[in-house]
C-alpha angles and dihedrals in degrees: 000000000000121000094242091058092045090053093047092048092052092049092046093049087053088056104268106152090189092056092050091048088054090053090049091051091049098048104025095095093051093049092045092053092047094051095041090056088054100046105021094211122107098208093048090045092053091052093047093048091053092046091048092056092045089053091046092051092050091048098041094111090060093054113121111221091208088079132060114269090224091057091051091049091047090054093051092046094046095047093046092048093047089051090053092047091051091051091048092048090057089058097046132087118246115256090208099057118088119253115239115224133168087265095053134267126333127193121216129221123195126191116234100236095175103056114084112181092196093053091045091051093047092048091049092048092047090052091050091049092049093048090047091051091050091050090051092058119103111268097257091054095041090053094049092048091051093048094048103037106023100035095030093228121169122237088255093052092047090049090054095044095049094033093230131124119270089244089059090048090054093045093049092046091051091048092046091052091048091051090048092049091052093047093047092046088060088056092049096253124126123204 
């Protein structure tokens, strides 16, 4: 976790409304997008985002600084949204069960307008190409990319883990991204 987040979390857990509002500004978009993908409704998403941050604020003292704040927020948002979806599902009619009318039973069929096999295939292939390009990097660049982008480590944390100066961390990360860009450009991907 980066030092700025750590500082804001400490202040917010001590009761600083301004610090918590800064965390909300920083992570609101990420949480909104996550929840919207789950519920597909803007009004419900707005309510769930607000409820997620209220829950996070109330639970801030239990936050473990060993983990990324964004991961903790994602977990709260996901669990809260799943709870809501379960409650709603209990109140809904099944789309699979036939409808009884005065003429008998009718089954319903609904087209899946969201699934796009071509887009799913392209996304899967792109992910495989990116992971392959990362794996092809020299070890020192592969490690730094994993620490920064997969484990969400700050420059300071990476510096401590690898026992190298922060300037070296930044230089290696820059070089690793450049190598990835070149490799992915060969594959037709742009990052």
